[in-house]
Biopython code that builds the backbone (N, CA, C, O; Angstrom):
import numpy as np
from Bio.PDB.StructureBuilder import StructureBuilder

atoms = [
    (1, "UNK", "N", (0.811, -1.205, 0.000)),
    (1, "UNK", "CA", (0.000, 0.000, 0.000)),
    (1, "UNK", "C", (0.851, 1.264, 0.000)),
    (1, "UNK", "O", (0.347, 2.362, -0.235)),
    (2, "UNK", "N", (2.135, 1.101, 0.264)),
    (2, "UNK", "CA", (2.991, 2.282, 0.322)),
    (2, "UNK", "C", (3.001, 3.054, -0.986)),
    (2, "UNK", "O", (3.077, 4.283, -0.984)),
    (3, "UNK", "N", (2.924, 2.332, -2.119)),
    (3, "UNK", "CA", (2.923, 3.030, -3.401)),
    (3, "UNK", "C", (1.703, 3.926, -3.553)),
    (3, "UNK", "O", (1.776, 4.939, -4.249)),
    (4, "UNK", "N", (0.584, 3.583, -2.924)),
    (4, "UNK", "CA", (-0.616, 4.418, -3.008)),
    (4, "UNK", "C", (-0.459, 5.717, -2.239)),
    (4, "UNK", "O", (-1.066, 6.727, -2.597)),
    (5, "UNK", "N", (0.349, 5.705, -1.186)),
    (5, "UNK", "CA", (0.601, 6.938, -0.447)),
    (5, "UNK", "C", (1.304, 7.962, -1.330)),
    (5, "UNK", "O", (1.104, 9.164, -1.160)),
    (6, "UNK", "N", (2.118, 7.503, -2.265)),
    (6, "UNK", "CA", (2.778, 8.413, -3.206)),
    (6, "UNK", "C", (1.758, 9.043, -4.157)),
    (6, "UNK", "O", (1.916, 10.196, -4.559)),
    (7, "UNK", "N", (0.721, 8.297, -4.514)),
    (7, "UNK", "CA", (-0.332, 8.847, -5.366)),
    (7, "UNK", "C", (-1.052, 9.966, -4.623)),
    (7, "UNK", "O", (-1.308, 11.029, -5.189)),
    (8, "UNK", "N", (-1.372, 9.730, -3.380)),
    (8, "UNK", "CA", (-2.070, 10.718, -2.565)),
    (8, "UNK", "C", (-1.175, 11.939, -2.343)),
    (8, "UNK", "O", (-1.603, 13.073, -2.561)),
    (9, "UNK", "N", (0.070, 11.708, -1.909)),
    (9, "UNK", "CA", (1.092, 12.736, -1.767)),
    (9, "UNK", "C", (0.591, 14.051, -1.167)),
    (9, "UNK", "O", (0.879, 15.124, -1.697)),
    (10, "UNK", "N", (-0.148, 13.973, -0.075)),
    (10, "UNK", "CA", (-0.593, 15.175, 0.620)),
    (10, "UNK", "C", (-1.809, 15.836, 0.003)),
    (10, "UNK", "O", (-2.297, 16.833, 0.535)),
    (11, "UNK", "N", (-2.312, 15.313, -1.104)),
    (11, "UNK", "CA", (-3.449, 15.933, -1.775)),
    (11, "UNK", "C", (-4.627, 14.962, -1.852)),
    (11, "UNK", "O", (-5.375, 14.952, -2.830)),
    (12, "UNK", "N", (-4.780, 14.150, -0.810)),
    (12, "UNK", "CA", (-5.877, 13.196, -0.804)),
    (12, "UNK", "C", (-5.837, 12.327, 0.428)),
    (12, "UNK", "O", (-5.211, 12.669, 1.432)),
    (13, "UNK", "N", (-6.515, 11.194, 0.339)),
    (13, "UNK", "CA", (-6.590, 10.287, 1.488)),
    (13, "UNK", "C", (-6.652, 8.844, 1.009)),
    (13, "UNK", "O", (-7.194, 8.551, -0.057)),
    (14, "UNK", "N", (-6.097, 7.959, 1.803)),
    (14, "UNK", "CA", (-6.164, 6.524, 1.551)),
    (14, "UNK", "C", (-6.865, 5.889, 2.747)),
    (14, "UNK", "O", (-6.304, 5.817, 3.841)),
    (15, "UNK", "N", (-8.087, 5.434, 2.531)),
    (15, "UNK", "CA", (-8.868, 4.809, 3.592)),
    (15, "UNK", "C", (-8.756, 3.301, 3.460)),
    (15, "UNK", "O", (-8.905, 2.746, 2.371)),
    (16, "UNK", "N", (-8.491, 2.644, 4.587)),
    (16, "UNK", "CA", (-8.385, 1.184, 4.611)),
    (16, "UNK", "C", (-9.505, 0.617, 5.469)),
    (16, "UNK", "O", (-9.806, 1.125, 6.549)),
    (17, "UNK", "N", (-10.111, -0.443, 4.963)),
    (17, "UNK", "CA", (-11.139, -1.141, 5.725)),
    (17, "UNK", "C", (-10.748, -2.605, 5.805)),
    (17, "UNK", "O", (-10.769, -3.315, 4.799)),
    (18, "UNK", "N", (-10.396, -3.051, 6.985)),
    (18, "UNK", "CA", (-10.007, -4.444, 7.187)),
    (18, "UNK", "C", (-11.216, -5.238, 7.641)),
    (18, "UNK", "O", (-11.915, -4.840, 8.573)),
    (19, "UNK", "N", (-11.461, -6.349, 6.989)),
    (19, "UNK", "CA", (-12.525, -7.256, 7.410)),
    (19, "UNK", "C", (-11.843, -8.388, 8.173)),
    (19, "UNK", "O", (-11.537, -9.440, 7.613)),
    (20, "UNK", "N", (-11.616, -8.152, 9.438)),
    (20, "UNK", "CA", (-10.891, -9.101, 10.270)),
    (20, "UNK", "C", (-11.597, -10.455, 10.234)),
    (20, "UNK", "O", (-12.816, -10.537, 10.387)),
    (21, "UNK", "N", (-10.817, -11.511, 10.032)),
    (21, "UNK", "CA", (-11.363, -12.854, 9.992)),
    (21, "UNK", "C", (-11.779, -13.305, 8.606)),
    (21, "UNK", "O", (-11.892, -14.505, 8.355)),
    (22, "UNK", "N", (-12.007, -12.369, 7.704)),
    (22, "UNK", "CA", (-12.410, -12.753, 6.344)),
    (22, "UNK", "C", (-11.247, -12.698, 5.368)),
    (22, "UNK", "O", (-11.393, -13.072, 4.205)),
    (23, "UNK", "N", (-10.085, -12.232, 5.837)),
    (23, "UNK", "CA", (-8.874, -12.137, 5.008)),
    (23, "UNK", "C", (-9.083, -11.219, 3.819)),
    (23, "UNK", "O", (-8.588, -11.489, 2.725)),
    (24, "UNK", "N", (-9.816, -10.133, 4.029)),
    (24, "UNK", "CA", (-10.095, -9.169, 2.970)),
    (24, "UNK", "C", (-9.674, -7.776, 3.408)),
    (24, "UNK", "O", (-9.637, -7.455, 4.596)),
    (25, "UNK", "N", (-9.360, -6.967, 2.421)),
    (25, "UNK", "CA", (-9.076, -5.568, 2.692)),
    (25, "UNK", "C", (-9.624, -4.730, 1.549)),
    (25, "UNK", "O", (-9.380, -5.028, 0.380)),
    (26, "UNK", "N", (-10.364, -3.683, 1.888)),
    (26, "UNK", "CA", (-10.858, -2.723, 0.912)),
    (26, "UNK", "C", (-10.057, -1.447, 1.071)),
    (26, "UNK", "O", (-9.678, -1.064, 2.178)),
    (27, "UNK", "N", (-9.807, -0.801, -0.045)),
    (27, "UNK", "CA", (-9.101, 0.474, -0.031)),
    (27, "UNK", "C", (-9.919, 1.491, -0.815)),
    (27, "UNK", "O", (-10.489, 1.174, -1.858)),
    (28, "UNK", "N", (-9.969, 2.700, -0.308)),
    (28, "UNK", "CA", (-10.603, 3.790, -1.022)),
    (28, "UNK", "C", (-9.567, 4.904, -1.128)),
    (28, "UNK", "O", (-9.131, 5.460, -0.120)),
    (29, "UNK", "N", (-9.183, 5.219, -2.353)),
    (29, "UNK", "CA", (-8.174, 6.236, -2.621)),
    (29, "UNK", "C", (-8.883, 7.465, -3.154)),
    (29, "UNK", "O", (-9.598, 7.397, -4.154)),
    (30, "UNK", "N", (-8.679, 8.595, -2.479)),
    (30, "UNK", "CA", (-9.255, 9.869, -2.920)),
    (30, "UNK", "C", (-8.102, 10.848, -3.106)),
    (30, "UNK", "O", (-7.293, 11.047, -2.199)),
    (31, "UNK", "N", (-8.032, 11.456, -4.285)),
    (31, "UNK", "CA", (-6.969, 12.427, -4.523)),
    (31, "UNK", "C", (-7.396, 13.413, -5.592)),
    (31, "UNK", "O", (-8.385, 13.197, -6.293)),
    (32, "UNK", "N", (-6.649, 14.487, -5.711)),
    (32, "UNK", "CA", (-6.897, 15.474, -6.761)),
    (32, "UNK", "C", (-7.338, 16.808, -6.202)),
    (32, "UNK", "O", (-7.695, 16.938, -5.031)),
    (33, "UNK", "N", (-7.302, 17.772, -7.061)),
    (33, "UNK", "CA", (-7.641, 19.152, -6.700)),
    (33, "UNK", "C", (-9.111, 19.443, -6.825)),
    (33, "UNK", "O", (-9.926, 18.871, -6.101)),
    (34, "UNK", "N", (-9.465, 20.339, -7.748)),
    (34, "UNK", "CA", (-10.864, 20.783, -7.846)),
    (34, "UNK", "C", (-11.826, 19.694, -8.301)),
    (34, "UNK", "O", (-13.024, 19.779, -8.030)),
    (35, "UNK", "N", (-11.319, 18.667, -8.994)),
    (35, "UNK", "CA", (-12.154, 17.544, -9.437)),
    (35, "UNK", "C", (-11.558, 16.250, -8.891)),
    (35, "UNK", "O", (-10.905, 15.510, -9.626)),
    (36, "UNK", "N", (-11.779, 15.973, -7.607)),
    (36, "UNK", "CA", (-11.136, 14.813, -6.980)),
    (36, "UNK", "C", (-11.568, 13.489, -7.602)),
    (36, "UNK", "O", (-12.676, 13.351, -8.122)),
    (37, "UNK", "N", (-10.669, 12.534, -7.531)),
    (37, "UNK", "CA", (-10.890, 11.185, -8.046)),
    (37, "UNK", "C", (-11.054, 10.248, -6.857)),
    (37, "UNK", "O", (-10.304, 10.333, -5.884)),
    (38, "UNK", "N", (-12.036, 9.356, -6.939)),
    (38, "UNK", "CA", (-12.233, 8.330, -5.917)),
    (38, "UNK", "C", (-12.108, 6.968, -6.588)),
    (38, "UNK", "O", (-12.759, 6.693, -7.596)),
    (39, "UNK", "N", (-11.262, 6.123, -6.012)),
    (39, "UNK", "CA", (-11.043, 4.784, -6.551)),
    (39, "UNK", "C", (-11.281, 3.754, -5.452)),
    (39, "UNK", "O", (-10.731, 3.869, -4.356)),
    (40, "UNK", "N", (-12.102, 2.749, -5.746)),
    (40, "UNK", "CA", (-12.342, 1.653, -4.812)),
    (40, "UNK", "C", (-11.551, 0.432, -5.248)),
    (40, "UNK", "O", (-11.542, 0.077, -6.426)),
    (41, "UNK", "N", (-10.881, -0.216, -4.284)),
    (41, "UNK", "CA", (-10.037, -1.367, -4.594)),
    (41, "UNK", "C", (-10.246, -2.473, -3.582)),
    (41, "UNK", "O", (-10.573, -2.238, -2.419)),
    (42, "UNK", "N", (-10.047, -3.675, -4.062)),
    (42, "UNK", "CA", (-10.053, -4.861, -3.207)),
    (42, "UNK", "C", (-8.722, -5.563, -3.411)),
    (42, "UNK", "O", (-8.295, -5.769, -4.547)),
    (43, "UNK", "N", (-8.065, -5.930, -2.324)),
    (43, "UNK", "CA", (-6.806, -6.660, -2.378)),
    (43, "UNK", "C", (-7.033, -8.059, -1.829)),
    (43, "UNK", "O", (-7.693, -8.239, -0.806)),
    (44, "UNK", "N", (-6.479, -9.046, -2.520)),
    (44, "UNK", "CA", (-6.635, -10.430, -2.085)),
    (44, "UNK", "C", (-5.336, -11.182, -2.337)),
    (44, "UNK", "O", (-4.690, -10.983, -3.366)),
    (45, "UNK", "N", (-4.952, -12.046, -1.399)),
    (45, "UNK", "CA", (-3.794, -12.917, -1.570)),
    (45, "UNK", "C", (-4.313, -14.322, -1.840)),
    (45, "UNK", "O", (-5.124, -14.852, -1.080)),
    (46, "UNK", "N", (-3.839, -14.924, -2.934)),
    (46, "UNK", "CA", (-4.217, -16.273, -3.332)),
    (46, "UNK", "C", (-3.110, -17.206, -2.874)),
    (46, "UNK", "O", (-1.973, -17.101, -3.333)),
    (47, "UNK", "N", (-3.443, -18.126, -1.961)),
    (47, "UNK", "CA", (-2.451, -19.028, -1.371)),
    (47, "UNK", "C", (-2.672, -20.471, -1.833)),
    (47, "UNK", "O", (-3.735, -20.827, -2.342)),
    (48, "UNK", "N", (-1.643, -21.279, -1.640)),
    (48, "UNK", "CA", (-1.731, -22.707, -1.963)),
    (48, "UNK", "C", (-2.966, -23.322, -1.316)),
    (48, "UNK", "O", (-3.315, -22.996, -0.181)),
    (49, "UNK", "N", (-3.621, -24.212, -2.051)),
    (49, "UNK", "CA", (-4.781, -24.931, -1.518)),
    (49, "UNK", "C", (-6.091, -24.177, -1.627)),
    (49, "UNK", "O", (-7.136, -24.721, -1.270)),
    (50, "UNK", "N", (-6.070, -22.948, -2.106)),
    (50, "UNK", "CA", (-7.289, -22.155, -2.247)),
    (50, "UNK", "C", (-7.715, -22.128, -3.709)),
    (50, "UNK", "O", (-6.894, -22.297, -4.611)),
    (51, "UNK", "N", (-9.012, -21.913, -3.933)),
    (51, "UNK", "CA", (-9.534, -21.745, -5.290)),
    (51, "UNK", "C", (-9.257, -20.324, -5.768)),
    (51, "UNK", "O", (-8.998, -19.428, -4.965)),
    (52, "UNK", "N", (-9.314, -20.129, -7.075)),
    (52, "UNK", "CA", (-9.156, -18.791, -7.643)),
    (52, "UNK", "C", (-10.197, -17.870, -6.992)),
    (52, "UNK", "O", (-11.390, -18.164, -7.054)),
    (53, "UNK", "N", (-9.774, -16.772, -6.375)),
    (53, "UNK", "CA", (-10.692, -15.908, -5.639)),
    (53, "UNK", "C", (-11.498, -14.944, -6.505)),
    (53, "UNK", "O", (-12.294, -14.173, -5.968)),
    (54, "UNK", "N", (-11.321, -14.959, -7.809)),
    (54, "UNK", "CA", (-11.905, -13.942, -8.682)),
    (54, "UNK", "C", (-13.409, -13.777, -8.489)),
    (54, "UNK", "O", (-13.861, -12.676, -8.174)),
    (55, "UNK", "N", (-14.185, -14.817, -8.664)),
    (55, "UNK", "CA", (-15.650, -14.694, -8.629)),
    (55, "UNK", "C", (-16.156, -14.186, -7.282)),
    (55, "UNK", "O", (-16.991, -13.283, -7.224)),
    (56, "UNK", "N", (-15.650, -14.768, -6.208)),
    (56, "UNK", "CA", (-16.077, -14.352, -4.863)),
    (56, "UNK", "C", (-15.713, -12.892, -4.593)),
    (56, "UNK", "O", (-16.504, -12.143, -4.020)),
    (57, "UNK", "N", (-14.534, -12.506, -5.003)),
    (57, "UNK", "CA", (-14.074, -11.133, -4.741)),
    (57, "UNK", "C", (-14.817, -10.112, -5.593)),
    (57, "UNK", "O", (-15.003, -8.975, -5.161)),
    (58, "UNK", "N", (-15.248, -10.498, -6.799)),
    (58, "UNK", "CA", (-16.036, -9.575, -7.618)),
    (58, "UNK", "C", (-17.354, -9.237, -6.944)),
    (58, "UNK", "O", (-17.793, -8.088, -6.984)),
    (59, "UNK", "N", (-17.983, -10.216, -6.330)),
    (59, "UNK", "CA", (-19.235, -9.974, -5.602)),
    (59, "UNK", "C", (-18.980, -9.023, -4.436)),
    (59, "UNK", "O", (-19.734, -8.074, -4.223)),
    (60, "UNK", "N", (-17.916, -9.284, -3.686)),
    (60, "UNK", "CA", (-17.589, -8.441, -2.539)),
    (60, "UNK", "C", (-17.239, -7.022, -2.992)),
    (60, "UNK", "O", (-17.646, -6.047, -2.361)),
    (61, "UNK", "N", (-16.481, -6.909, -4.091)),
    (61, "UNK", "CA", (-16.108, -5.593, -4.606)),
    (61, "UNK", "C", (-17.332, -4.827, -5.096)),
    (61, "UNK", "O", (-17.419, -3.615, -4.904)),
    (62, "UNK", "N", (-18.274, -5.520, -5.725)),
    (62, "UNK", "CA", (-19.523, -4.882, -6.151)),
    (62, "UNK", "C", (-20.220, -4.203, -4.977)),
    (62, "UNK", "O", (-20.673, -3.064, -5.090)),
    (63, "UNK", "N", (-20.302, -4.905, -3.855)),
    (63, "UNK", "CA", (-20.950, -4.341, -2.664)),
    (63, "UNK", "C", (-20.204, -3.102, -2.176)),
    (63, "UNK", "O", (-20.823, -2.097, -1.826)),
    (64, "UNK", "N", (-18.894, -3.177, -2.154)),
    (64, "UNK", "CA", (-18.085, -2.051, -1.699)),
    (64, "UNK", "C", (-18.245, -0.854, -2.632)),
    (64, "UNK", "O", (-18.423, 0.272, -2.168)),
    (65, "UNK", "N", (-18.184, -1.088, -3.935)),
    (65, "UNK", "CA", (-18.314, 0.007, -4.900)),
    (65, "UNK", "C", (-19.707, 0.628, -4.852)),
    (65, "UNK", "O", (-19.859, 1.837, -5.022)),
    (66, "UNK", "N", (-20.726, -0.204, -4.621)),
    (66, "UNK", "CA", (-22.086, 0.320, -4.488)),
    (66, "UNK", "C", (-22.160, 1.291, -3.310)),
    (66, "UNK", "O", (-22.789, 2.344, -3.406)),
    (67, "UNK", "N", (-21.521, 0.934, -2.213)),
    (67, "UNK", "CA", (-21.496, 1.813, -1.041)),
    (67, "UNK", "C", (-20.772, 3.124, -1.294)),
    (67, "UNK", "O", (-21.096, 4.147, -0.690)),
    (68, "UNK", "N", (-19.790, 3.092, -2.190)),
    (68, "UNK", "CA", (-19.050, 4.306, -2.545)),
    (68, "UNK", "C", (-19.724, 5.083, -3.675)),
    (68, "UNK", "O", (-19.345, 6.217, -3.968)),
    (69, "UNK", "N", (-20.725, 4.470, -4.308)),
    (69, "UNK", "CA", (-21.389, 5.114, -5.438)),
    (69, "UNK", "C", (-20.537, 5.136, -6.696)),
    (69, "UNK", "O", (-20.628, 6.070, -7.492)),
    (70, "UNK", "N", (-19.695, 4.098, -6.884)),
    (70, "UNK", "CA", (-18.783, 4.044, -8.030)),
    (70, "UNK", "C", (-19.221, 2.997, -9.047)),
    (70, "UNK", "O", (-19.798, 1.971, -8.685)),
    (71, "UNK", "N", (-18.943, 3.265, -10.324)),
    (71, "UNK", "CA", (-19.273, 2.348, -11.411)),
    (71, "UNK", "C", (-18.093, 1.499, -11.859)),
    (71, "UNK", "O", (-18.240, 0.634, -12.722)),
    (72, "UNK", "N", (-16.922, 1.744, -11.277)),
    (72, "UNK", "CA", (-15.743, 0.971, -11.660)),
    (72, "UNK", "C", (-14.826, 0.839, -10.447)),
    (72, "UNK", "O", (-14.921, 1.607, -9.489)),
    (73, "UNK", "N", (-13.936, -0.153, -10.509)),
    (73, "UNK", "CA", (-13.019, -0.378, -9.398)),
    (73, "UNK", "C", (-11.869, -1.270, -9.818)),
    (73, "UNK", "O", (-11.729, -1.636, -10.985)),
    (74, "UNK", "N", (-11.060, -1.605, -8.846)),
    (74, "UNK", "CA", (-9.854, -2.398, -9.071)),
    (74, "UNK", "C", (-9.881, -3.606, -8.152)),
    (74, "UNK", "O", (-10.245, -3.497, -6.981)),
    (75, "UNK", "N", (-9.495, -4.757, -8.685)),
    (75, "UNK", "CA", (-9.295, -5.967, -7.900)),
    (75, "UNK", "C", (-7.861, -6.409, -8.128)),
    (75, "UNK", "O", (-7.467, -6.711, -9.255)),
    (76, "UNK", "N", (-7.083, -6.445, -7.054)),
    (76, "UNK", "CA", (-5.686, -6.848, -7.137)),
    (76, "UNK", "C", (-5.545, -8.195, -6.443)),
    (76, "UNK", "O", (-5.827, -8.319, -5.251)),
    (77, "UNK", "N", (-5.107, -9.204, -7.194)),
    (77, "UNK", "CA", (-4.924, -10.546, -6.646)),
    (77, "UNK", "C", (-3.432, -10.856, -6.653)),
    (77, "UNK", "O", (-2.815, -10.987, -7.710)),
    (78, "UNK", "N", (-2.867, -10.971, -5.461)),
    (78, "UNK", "CA", (-1.463, -11.338, -5.310)),
    (78, "UNK", "C", (-1.395, -12.864, -5.219)),
    (78, "UNK", "O", (-1.827, -13.452, -4.227)),
    (79, "UNK", "N", (-0.853, -13.498, -6.256)),
    (79, "UNK", "CA", (-0.806, -14.951, -6.326)),
    (79, "UNK", "C", (0.463, -15.444, -5.628)),
    (79, "UNK", "O", (1.562, -15.341, -6.174)),
    (80, "UNK", "N", (0.300, -15.975, -4.431)),
    (80, "UNK", "CA", (1.427, -16.426, -3.612)),
    (80, "UNK", "C", (1.556, -17.947, -3.611)),
    (80, "UNK", "O", (2.225, -18.511, -2.745)),
    (81, "UNK", "N", (0.916, -18.619, -4.580)),
    (81, "UNK", "CA", (1.033, -20.071, -4.650)),
    (81, "UNK", "C", (2.458, -20.446, -5.048)),
    (81, "UNK", "O", (3.137, -19.702, -5.756)),
    (82, "UNK", "N", (2.887, -21.592, -4.588)),
    (82, "UNK", "CA", (4.255, -22.035, -4.870)),
    (82, "UNK", "C", (4.384, -22.508, -6.318)),
    (82, "UNK", "O", (3.403, -22.892, -6.955)),
    (83, "UNK", "N", (5.628, -22.471, -6.824)),
    (83, "UNK", "CA", (5.935, -22.999, -8.139)),
    (83, "UNK", "C", (5.574, -22.105, -9.306)),
    (83, "UNK", "O", (5.538, -22.577, -10.443)),
    (84, "UNK", "N", (5.308, -20.844, -9.072)),
    (84, "UNK", "CA", (4.937, -19.936, -10.156)),
    (84, "UNK", "C", (6.167, -19.222, -10.711)),
    (84, "UNK", "O", (7.178, -19.107, -10.018)),
    (85, "UNK", "N", (6.093, -18.737, -11.957)),
    (85, "UNK", "CA", (7.196, -17.942, -12.508)),
    (85, "UNK", "C", (7.371, -16.643, -11.703)),
    (85, "UNK", "O", (6.505, -16.289, -10.903)),
    (86, "UNK", "N", (8.475, -15.945, -11.913)),
    (86, "UNK", "CA", (8.684, -14.665, -11.229)),
    (86, "UNK", "C", (7.528, -13.689, -11.509)),
    (86, "UNK", "O", (6.882, -13.758, -12.554)),
    (87, "UNK", "N", (7.287, -12.797, -10.571)),
    (87, "UNK", "CA", (6.148, -11.873, -10.655)),
    (87, "UNK", "C", (6.165, -11.037, -11.935)),
    (87, "UNK", "O", (5.107, -10.737, -12.486)),
    (88, "UNK", "N", (7.342, -10.661, -12.410)),
    (88, "UNK", "CA", (7.436, -9.857, -13.631)),
    (88, "UNK", "C", (6.906, -10.618, -14.850)),
    (88, "UNK", "O", (6.430, -10.005, -15.805)),
    (89, "UNK", "N", (6.987, -11.929, -14.819)),
    (89, "UNK", "CA", (6.541, -12.744, -15.953)),
    (89, "UNK", "C", (5.056, -13.106, -15.886)),
    (89, "UNK", "O", (4.469, -13.492, -16.897)),
    (90, "UNK", "N", (4.451, -12.988, -14.719)),
    (90, "UNK", "CA", (3.057, -13.433, -14.584)),
    (90, "UNK", "C", (2.078, -12.320, -14.246)),
    (90, "UNK", "O", (0.897, -12.590, -14.031)),
    (91, "UNK", "N", (2.535, -11.088, -14.194)),
    (91, "UNK", "CA", (1.639, -9.983, -13.882)),
    (91, "UNK", "C", (0.793, -9.638, -15.106)),
    (91, "UNK", "O", (1.317, -9.429, -16.200)),
    (92, "UNK", "N", (-0.516, -9.583, -14.903)),
    (92, "UNK", "CA", (-1.443, -9.275, -15.989)),
    (92, "UNK", "C", (-2.476, -8.254, -15.527)),
    (92, "UNK", "O", (-2.732, -8.101, -14.333)),
    (93, "UNK", "N", (-3.062, -7.563, -16.498)),
    (93, "UNK", "CA", (-4.162, -6.635, -16.247)),
    (93, "UNK", "C", (-5.263, -6.967, -17.239)),
    (93, "UNK", "O", (-5.012, -7.117, -18.435)),
    (94, "UNK", "N", (-6.480, -7.079, -16.735)),
    (94, "UNK", "CA", (-7.623, -7.417, -17.577)),
    (94, "UNK", "C", (-8.821, -6.593, -17.118)),
    (94, "UNK", "O", (-9.038, -6.432, -15.917)),
    (95, "UNK", "N", (-9.584, -6.083, -18.044)),
    (95, "UNK", "CA", (-10.826, -5.377, -17.712)),
    (95, "UNK", "C", (-11.979, -6.366, -17.892)),
    (95, "UNK", "O", (-12.132, -6.986, -18.944)),
    (96, "UNK", "N", (-12.789, -6.493, -16.829)),
    (96, "UNK", "CA", (-13.941, -7.386, -16.892)),
    (96, "UNK", "C", (-15.158, -6.660, -16.339)),
    (96, "UNK", "O", (-15.041, -5.576, -15.766)),
    (97, "UNK", "N", (-16.324, -7.265, -16.517)),
    (97, "UNK", "CA", (-17.569, -6.708, -15.991)),
    (97, "UNK", "C", (-17.987, -7.518, -14.775)),
    (97, "UNK", "O", (-18.021, -8.748, -14.817)),
    (98, "UNK", "N", (-18.303, -6.821, -13.695)),
    (98, "UNK", "CA", (-18.709, -7.480, -12.456)),
    (98, "UNK", "C", (-20.136, -8.007, -12.582)),
    (98, "UNK", "O", (-20.835, -7.676, -13.540)),
    (99, "UNK", "N", (-20.577, -8.827, -11.621)),
    (99, "UNK", "CA", (-21.951, -9.343, -11.665)),
    (99, "UNK", "C", (-23.012, -8.232, -11.715)),
    (99, "UNK", "O", (-24.088, -8.435, -12.277)),
    (100, "UNK", "N", (-22.719, -7.061, -11.134)),
    (100, "UNK", "CA", (-23.678, -5.957, -11.147)),
    (100, "UNK", "C", (-23.398, -4.952, -12.258)),
    (100, "UNK", "O", (-23.954, -3.853, -12.253)),
    (101, "UNK", "N", (-22.532, -5.323, -13.220)),
    (101, "UNK", "CA", (-22.314, -4.492, -14.397)),
    (101, "UNK", "C", (-21.260, -3.413, -14.283)),
    (101, "UNK", "O", (-21.191, -2.528, -15.135)),
    (102, "UNK", "N", (-20.438, -3.467, -13.250)),
    (102, "UNK", "CA", (-19.373, -2.480, -13.096)),
    (102, "UNK", "C", (-18.127, -2.913, -13.876)),
    (102, "UNK", "O", (-17.885, -4.104, -14.071)),
    (103, "UNK", "N", (-17.356, -1.939, -14.310)),
    (103, "UNK", "CA", (-16.086, -2.211, -14.993)),
    (103, "UNK", "C", (-15.011, -2.389, -13.933)),
    (103, "UNK", "O", (-14.797, -1.503, -13.106)),
    (104, "UNK", "N", (-14.338, -3.525, -13.955)),
    (104, "UNK", "CA", (-13.317, -3.844, -12.959)),
    (104, "UNK", "C", (-11.993, -4.109, -13.660)),
    (104, "UNK", "O", (-11.922, -4.897, -14.603)),
    (105, "UNK", "N", (-10.952, -3.446, -13.189)),
    (105, "UNK", "CA", (-9.592, -3.747, -13.628)),
    (105, "UNK", "C", (-9.053, -4.825, -12.697)),
    (105, "UNK", "O", (-8.883, -4.590, -11.501)),
    (106, "UNK", "N", (-8.786, -5.996, -13.242)),
    (106, "UNK", "CA", (-8.261, -7.112, -12.453)),
    (106, "UNK", "C", (-6.770, -7.205, -12.713)),
    (106, "UNK", "O", (-6.332, -7.457, -13.836)),
    (107, "UNK", "N", (-6.005, -6.999, -11.662)),
    (107, "UNK", "CA", (-4.553, -7.099, -11.740)),
    (107, "UNK", "C", (-4.154, -8.363, -11.008)),
    (107, "UNK", "O", (-4.456, -8.531, -9.827)),
    (108, "UNK", "N", (-3.478, -9.249, -11.711)),
    (108, "UNK", "CA", (-2.974, -10.478, -11.093)),
    (108, "UNK", "C", (-1.468, -10.383, -11.067)),
    (108, "UNK", "O", (-0.830, -10.162, -12.097)),
    (109, "UNK", "N", (-0.898, -10.552, -9.877)),
    (109, "UNK", "CA", (0.557, -10.442, -9.730)),
    (109, "UNK", "C", (1.071, -11.514, -8.791)),
    (109, "UNK", "O", (2.273, -11.588, -8.537)),
]
sb = StructureBuilder()
sb.init_structure("model")
sb.init_model(0)
sb.init_chain("A")
sb.init_seg("    ")
for serial, (resi, resn, name, xyz) in enumerate(atoms, 1):
    if name == "N":
        sb.init_residue(resn, " ", resi, " ")
    sb.init_atom(name, np.array(xyz, "f"), 0.0, 1.0, " ", f" {name:<3s}", serial, name[0])
structure = sb.get_structure()
């Protein structure tokens, strides 16, 4: 999350919402001058023995974005399963539509 503090850089706020016990974290980044930008994000770590979290997290992100009044958001999935290529070789970005019709940027790293 440290890289997001550089985006804010004194001209915005980074709000974190931890869902203790559910292994989820929501982030709301607000920055900018006269026309501020609000971005809703969900961060998830994918570990060995777990299923791909994409579908479940899209539902959760939809709820979060609805609460923020946003039509788009970001889902970042950090794939920590063993035996994968280096992060530089497996990082991808894909735009998909959530179950409620929102545009989601899915970053897998």
